[in-house]
N, C-alpha and C positions, 0 to 999 in steps of 0.2 A: 443343646447337643445330644446326639444320639449316644446311647451307651454301645459300648464294643462289647460284643459277645464273642468270649474266648473260645475258639473250636480246635478239638483232636479227633480225628477218625482214625481207629486201630483195627488192623484187619488181621485177623486169626493166621490168614492164607489164602493164597489165589490173587487176582487180578493180573494186571499186565505182566509184571515179572514172571509170574508163573504160566502165562500164556492159556488162562483159563477164567471162568466167571468176569466177563467183560462188564457186567451189570455192576460189580463193586467199584469199578473205575467211575462209571457214571455216577453211583452214590457220592464218590468224593466231588466230583465237578458240581453237583447239584448243592452243593454246601455252601458255594461260593456265589454272592451275590450281585458280583460284577460281571460287565460284559467284557469281552476279549481277555479273558482269564491269562494270567501270566502264571506259569506252573513250573517250578522247578524241580528237578530230580537229583537225588544223592543217592549213589550206588557205593557209598564206604564200605557198608559192612561186607559187601562183596568183594571191597579191593579195588573197587571201580571196574568191575566187570563189562566190557566192551559190549558183550553180547545183551546184557540188563539194560545197558544203555541205549543201545539199539531197537531193542523191545519197548522203551519208552517213547522214542520219536515216532515208530511204526505205528503203536497205537494210538497216538493224537494228532500227527502230523494232517490230516484230514479234517481235524476240527477248528473252528475258529478261536485258536488258543495261542500264546506265546511261549516257545518252548526252549528251555536252556537246561543245563544239567553244570554241576561242580565237581571236578575232581579232586577232593580234599586229600586224598591219600599223597598227591603229588604237591599240592599248594594249596596253601589258607590265604594267602595275601589277597586282600580286596575282597573275602568270604561276606563281610559284613555289608557291603554294598549290595552284592549279589543276593543274599537273602532276602534283605529288608526291603526289595524291590519287587518282591513275589507277593501274589493273591492266595498259591497254593505252594508249599512245599510237601514232595513225597519222597519217602526215604525207603529204600529198598531192603531185603532181608539180607542174611547173611552171618557172620560172626559179630554178635551184638557185644561181647567183651572188648573185640578190636575196636570196633566203631567208639565205643563210648570211651577207650584208653585214650584214642587220637582225639576226640573232643575234648578231654580233660587237659591232655600234655600242651594244645594250643588254646585253651581256655575260649572254647567256642560256645559252650552253653550258654553264656549271657546273651549270645546273638540268638538261641533258638529263643529264649525267654524274653527276649524284646520283641521279637517276630511276633509270637504269642500274646503278648501285651498289646500290640498294635492291632491285632485283629486278623493277622494272617493265618491262615488255616493250615494246620500242622496235621501230617498224614503220613502212614506207612503201612507197610506189612511186614509181620514176625519180628525181626529186630527192629524195624520202623514203626511198629506197631507198640511195642513196650517199653522202649528206651524213655519215654515222657514220664514213667511211673517213679515212684518211691524206690519200688524194689522188684525184681525179675525172677521168674524161675527161667534158667538157663544152661543150656549145655554147650555153652560156647568158649567154657574155659577148660573143657576135656570133654569125655564120655558121659560124665553123672551130670545129672539136673541137680543145679544147685542155686541159691541165692546169688544174685547180684545186684548192685545199688545202680539205678537209675537217676536221672536229673531231675525228678520231684516236680513237674509240672503239675501231675496227678498225683494224689495221696493213695496210700497202699500198694498192693501188688499186682501184678499181671502175668499170664501167662498167654502165648499164641499157642496154635495147633492143638488145642485141649480136645479135638476130635480123637486125637492119639491116647489110649486108655492109659498108657504108662504114663504119660505127662500130666493128667487129671488128676491121679492117684497120688503121685509125687506132690502134686501142688496141694492137695488138699491135706496130705500128711504134714507139710512143713508147716502150714497154717495151724494145723491143730497142735503141733508140737513148739509153735512160736518161734519158729525159724522164718516165718515169713507173717507179715501183718494180713489181715482180710484182704480180698482182692476179686480181681476178674479175672476168669478164664474165657477163651475166646476159641470158638472152632476153626476150622478151615471152612473159607465160604461163606464168613461172618464179619460184619464191619460194625463197630460200636461207635456212636457218635457223642462225644462228651463235649459238652458245655458249660464254660467258666468250673473245669474240673469235676463236673458231675455226669454220670450216665444219663444220657437223654433218648437215646433211639437205638435199637437193634435191629438192622438189616441182613437178611440173609439170602443167599442166592442158591443154597443148597436146602433141600430137602431134609429135615429133621436133623439139621445144624445150626446151634445156638449158642449165645454165649450166658455165661454163670455168674452169679454172685456166690462167693464161698467165704464162709467164716467158721469159727470152731463147731459151730452147732449145726450149720447146715448149708446146703447146695441148693441154690434155687436159680430158675431161668432168670436172667438179667431183666428180661421184658415185664415178669410180675415185681421183681425187686423196685425197677423203676414207679411202675403203677402204685405199690404201697408208700413209695417216699414222694410223692406228687411232683416227680420230675418230668411229666409230660406236661 
C-alpha cells in the first residue's frame, strides 16, 4: 500500500482571488496526481464574497476540472461529505479570525484534519495560507498585528504578505520576544509546499520575492533552510 503524502500549499498573496500570478494557481494544481481534479473553494474568510467565488469559476472553468464551492457562512450541514469528496481544497483570503471562529463554533477543524490525513491537498492564500499552522501573525482582530491560534496541522508559526516591511519586522520581533514560536514568513507571489508538515519546496512567481525561516537568532531563505535540513 502506497504511503499517503499529506500536502499543504501556503500562498503569501496573489493567485486567482487577487487576479494576479496565474502560475501560483498552476503550482497548486500540479501538486495533485489525479486526472479530472475535483477542486473545492471556500471563501469563508471574505464572508462568502460572490466576487471571489466568481473569480474561482472564471479562472478554472476552461480546464478539465470538477469545480464547486461551499458557503460555510450560511450552511454547515453536509460539509464533511463535500470536503472529503475533493482532491484539492483552496481557501481564499480575508478575515482569518472570523474564519477560524466559525470553524471552531461548528467543530469543522476535524474535517480539515480528516481531509489532510486522507491525502486531499489543502491550499490557500493569506488567511487560507496560515490557518493550518499552530500560530499566526494576523491583523484580523483589529488594526494591530498580533498572535492568533491556528488549527495546528503544521507546527510553528506563519505570516503571509511578508513582502510588507511592517509585517516581517513584527513577525521577527514576536519570535524574539517569545510571543510566537519560530516560523515561516511568505511574501506575496510566493507559494510554499509542505509535505507531511515539513517545508519541501518554495515557488515564486515574482522576482526577489521569497519565503523565510525565522527563529530568535536568524532569518534565512526558506530554500536554504530546506537544503540544510535535507527536506528536498
